C-alpha positions as CSV (number, residue, x, y, z in Angstrom):
1,M,83.0,-71.8,-138.5
2,N,85.0,-70.2,-135.5
3,N,82.7,-69.5,-132.5
4,S,84.6,-66.3,-132.1
5,V,83.1,-65.0,-135.2
6,I,79.8,-62.9,-134.6
7,L,79.4,-61.9,-138.2
8,K,80.4,-63.4,-141.7
9,T,79.8,-62.9,-145.3
10,E,80.6,-65.0,-148.1
11,H,80.7,-63.8,-151.3
12,L,78.5,-61.0,-150.8
13,S,77.2,-59.0,-153.7
14,K,74.4,-56.4,-154.7
15,S,73.3,-54.9,-158.0
16,F,70.2,-52.3,-158.6
17,F,69.4,-53.4,-162.2
18,K,72.7,-53.4,-164.2
19,Y,74.9,-51.3,-161.4
20,Q,76.7,-53.4,-159.3
21,V,77.0,-52.0,-155.8
22,L,79.4,-54.7,-154.0
23,T,81.1,-57.3,-155.6
24,D,82.2,-60.8,-153.8
25,V,82.7,-59.3,-150.5
26,N,84.1,-62.0,-147.8
27,Y,84.3,-60.5,-144.2
28,E,84.6,-61.7,-140.9
29,L,84.1,-59.6,-137.4
30,K,84.9,-61.6,-134.1
31,K,82.7,-61.2,-131.1
32,G,83.9,-58.1,-128.7
33,E,85.6,-56.4,-131.6
34,I,85.2,-52.7,-132.5
35,A,85.9,-52.5,-136.2
36,A,85.3,-50.1,-139.2
37,I,84.2,-50.2,-142.8
38,I,85.8,-47.0,-144.6
39,G,86.0,-46.0,-148.0
40,P,85.1,-42.9,-150.5
41,N,81.3,-41.8,-151.0
42,G,79.8,-44.5,-153.1
43,A,82.2,-47.3,-151.9
44,G,79.2,-49.6,-151.0
45,K,79.6,-48.7,-147.2
46,T,75.8,-48.3,-146.4
47,T,74.5,-51.2,-148.6
48,F,76.9,-53.4,-146.7
49,F,74.9,-52.3,-143.8
50,N,71.7,-52.5,-145.6
51,L,72.1,-56.3,-146.6
52,I,73.3,-57.2,-143.0
53,T,70.4,-55.8,-141.6
54,G,67.7,-56.7,-143.9
55,Y,67.0,-53.5,-145.6
56,H,68.0,-54.7,-149.1
57,T,67.8,-57.8,-150.4
58,V,71.0,-59.9,-151.4
59,S,71.8,-60.5,-155.1
60,G,74.3,-63.2,-154.3
61,G,76.6,-64.4,-151.6
62,H,75.5,-65.2,-148.0
63,V,75.1,-63.6,-144.3
64,F,75.9,-65.3,-141.2
65,F,75.2,-64.5,-137.5
66,R,76.4,-66.3,-134.9
67,G,76.7,-69.4,-137.4
68,Q,73.3,-69.2,-138.5
69,E,72.7,-68.0,-142.0
70,I,70.1,-64.8,-142.0
71,T,70.7,-64.1,-145.8
72,N,67.7,-61.7,-146.8
73,W,65.9,-62.0,-143.2
74,Q,63.2,-59.6,-142.7
75,R,64.5,-56.5,-140.7
76,H,62.5,-57.1,-137.6
77,K,63.7,-60.8,-137.3
78,I,67.2,-59.6,-137.7
79,A,66.8,-57.1,-134.8
80,R,65.1,-59.8,-132.7
81,I,68.1,-62.1,-132.9
82,G,70.7,-59.4,-131.5
83,I,71.5,-56.9,-134.7
84,T,70.6,-53.3,-133.7
85,R,71.5,-50.2,-136.2
86,A,71.9,-46.5,-135.1
87,F,72.6,-43.1,-136.5
88,Q,71.4,-43.5,-140.4
89,I,67.9,-42.9,-139.5
90,S,66.7,-41.2,-136.3
91,N,64.1,-43.0,-134.3
92,I,63.7,-40.3,-131.6
93,Y,60.2,-38.5,-130.9
94,P,61.1,-34.9,-130.8
95,K,58.2,-33.8,-128.5
96,L,58.7,-36.6,-126.1
97,T,61.5,-36.3,-123.3
98,T,64.7,-38.1,-123.5
99,Y,63.3,-40.4,-120.5
100,E,59.8,-41.1,-122.6
101,N,61.6,-41.8,-125.7
102,V,63.9,-44.6,-123.8
103,R,61.0,-45.8,-122.2
104,Q,58.8,-46.3,-125.3
105,S,61.7,-48.2,-127.0
106,I,62.1,-50.4,-123.6
107,L,58.2,-51.2,-124.1
108,A,58.5,-51.8,-127.7
109,Q,61.2,-54.0,-127.3
110,Q,59.7,-56.3,-124.4
111,K,56.4,-56.1,-126.1
112,R,54.7,-54.8,-123.2
113,T,51.4,-53.6,-123.3
114,L,49.6,-51.1,-120.8
115,N,46.9,-52.1,-118.9
116,L,44.8,-50.9,-115.6
117,L,47.0,-52.9,-113.1
118,T,50.3,-51.8,-114.1
119,P,50.7,-47.8,-114.2
120,A,52.8,-46.6,-117.5
121,E,55.2,-44.5,-115.3
122,K,56.3,-47.8,-113.5
123,M,56.7,-50.0,-116.7
124,A,60.5,-50.2,-117.6
125,K,61.3,-47.4,-115.1
126,Q,64.7,-48.8,-113.9
127,E,65.8,-50.0,-117.3
128,T,65.1,-46.7,-118.6
129,L,67.2,-45.0,-115.7
130,E,70.2,-47.2,-116.0
131,L,70.2,-46.7,-119.9
132,L,70.1,-42.8,-119.4
133,E,72.7,-43.3,-117.1
134,V,75.0,-45.4,-119.0
135,T,74.8,-43.2,-122.1
136,G,75.5,-40.0,-120.1
137,L,71.7,-38.6,-120.2
138,A,70.6,-38.8,-116.8
139,N,70.7,-35.0,-116.0
140,L,68.6,-34.5,-119.4
141,K,65.9,-37.1,-118.7
142,D,63.1,-34.2,-118.5
143,T,64.2,-32.5,-121.6
144,E,62.4,-32.8,-125.0
145,A,64.4,-34.6,-127.2
146,G,63.9,-31.9,-130.0
147,I,66.0,-29.6,-128.4
148,L,69.0,-31.7,-127.4
149,S,72.4,-30.6,-128.7
150,Q,73.4,-32.8,-131.9
151,G,75.9,-34.6,-129.8
152,D,72.9,-35.5,-127.0
153,K,70.7,-36.5,-129.8
154,K,73.6,-38.9,-131.0
155,K,73.7,-40.4,-127.2
156,L,69.7,-40.5,-127.1
157,E,70.0,-42.6,-130.4
158,L,72.5,-44.7,-129.0
159,A,70.4,-45.1,-126.1
160,L,67.4,-46.2,-128.2
161,A,69.8,-49.0,-129.7
162,L,70.7,-50.4,-126.7
163,A,67.3,-50.7,-125.5
164,C,67.2,-53.4,-128.1
165,K,69.8,-55.2,-126.2
166,P,71.9,-56.0,-129.1
167,A,75.1,-58.3,-129.3
168,L,76.2,-56.6,-132.5
169,L,76.0,-52.9,-133.0
170,L,76.1,-51.1,-136.5
171,L,77.0,-47.2,-136.3
172,D,76.5,-45.1,-139.5
173,E,78.9,-42.4,-139.2
174,P,78.1,-41.9,-135.6
175,T,80.2,-38.6,-135.4
176,A,78.6,-36.7,-138.4
177,G,77.7,-33.2,-137.7
178,M,79.2,-33.0,-134.3
179,S,81.6,-30.6,-132.6
180,S,85.2,-32.2,-132.3
181,E,84.1,-32.3,-128.4
182,E,81.2,-33.9,-129.0
183,T,82.8,-36.5,-131.4
184,H,85.3,-37.4,-128.6
185,E,82.5,-37.9,-125.8
186,T,80.4,-40.1,-128.4
187,M,83.2,-42.2,-129.3
188,E,84.5,-42.6,-125.8
189,L,81.1,-43.9,-124.7
190,V,81.2,-46.2,-127.6
191,K,84.7,-47.5,-126.9
192,R,83.2,-47.9,-123.0
193,L,80.4,-49.9,-124.3
194,N,82.6,-51.9,-126.2
195,K,85.2,-52.7,-123.6
196,E,83.1,-52.7,-120.3
197,V,80.3,-54.1,-121.6
198,G,81.4,-56.5,-124.4
199,L,79.3,-54.9,-127.0
200,T,80.5,-55.7,-130.6
201,I,80.5,-52.8,-132.6
202,L,80.8,-52.1,-136.4
203,F,80.7,-48.5,-138.1
204,T,81.5,-46.2,-140.8
205,E,83.2,-43.0,-140.6
206,H,84.9,-40.3,-142.6
207,D,86.5,-38.7,-139.7
208,I,90.2,-40.3,-140.0
209,S,90.7,-39.4,-136.4
210,V,87.9,-41.5,-135.1
211,I,88.9,-44.3,-137.7
212,F,92.4,-44.4,-136.5
213,G,91.5,-43.5,-132.8
214,Y,89.0,-46.2,-131.9
215,A,88.9,-49.0,-135.0
216,E,90.7,-52.1,-133.8
217,K,90.1,-53.4,-137.7
218,L,89.7,-51.8,-140.6
219,S,88.3,-52.9,-144.2
220,V,88.6,-50.8,-147.0
221,L,86.0,-50.6,-149.8
222,H,86.4,-49.2,-153.0
223,Q,83.7,-49.2,-156.0
224,G,82.0,-52.3,-154.0
225,I,85.3,-54.2,-153.7
226,L,87.1,-54.9,-150.6
227,V,90.3,-54.0,-151.4
228,A,92.5,-54.1,-148.0
229,E,91.7,-55.2,-144.2
230,G,93.8,-55.3,-141.3
231,T,95.1,-53.4,-138.2
232,P,94.8,-49.4,-138.5
233,E,98.5,-49.6,-138.9
234,E,98.4,-52.3,-141.8
235,V,95.9,-50.3,-143.5
236,R,98.0,-47.3,-143.2
237,Q,100.5,-48.5,-144.8
238,N,99.0,-50.6,-147.6
239,K,99.3,-48.6,-150.9
240,E,95.9,-49.8,-152.4
241,A,94.3,-48.4,-149.5
242,Q,96.2,-45.1,-149.8
243,A,95.4,-45.1,-153.4
244,C,91.3,-45.5,-152.9
245,Y,90.9,-44.0,-149.9
246,L,91.0,-40.0,-150.2
247,G,93.8,-40.6,-152.7
248,E,96.5,-39.5,-150.4
249,E,98.4,-41.5,-147.2
250,I,95.9,-42.1,-144.4
């Protein structure tokens, strides 16, 4: 496998009883890319993420990460080697502050335990403050997570994901429910993490402006089949992609 390829699937398939959800998907993502998987509802995007992250078992085919096969590995093991997923299921504790949420995630990742010799407030303090600064939440560190705006909650979820120190970050509809301003802020943060930190990012999204504004590579799923792939402009000009995705020109 090419050393630049961080994620690869070969003939990846998934069926639930007699219902075929994904069929023979061959996919490659290079290290440092920011890419999107798009398609109408029911196309198989979430299932694709679930197979990569161990939430579903693979019916056929293989998944590779950094050249190592990880097909049907357990979720915690996949997370430990560097694949983190955010935004589909919130891990936020609403009664804790943003600071406390991030610190708890860092402590869990580092498997530290509280003891009488190390006060809890000093543990992971620097790492927590750095992540809050990176995600634009430093001024909200003492705010309860439950009362954050939708956009700031997404930023907090992103901070929790980054606490796991991933090499590959999967984002499920990162701008869902956001205002246009929040959408812009969140995606600019995602772009900055990709460009400045070198984090490889794969996301799903329905917002056309987000898809074509931020993804370097697009892959179109339709009824579980990968029907088109390429740069945003290549996919925009692809007639099959146009026919499958929203039934109109994209």
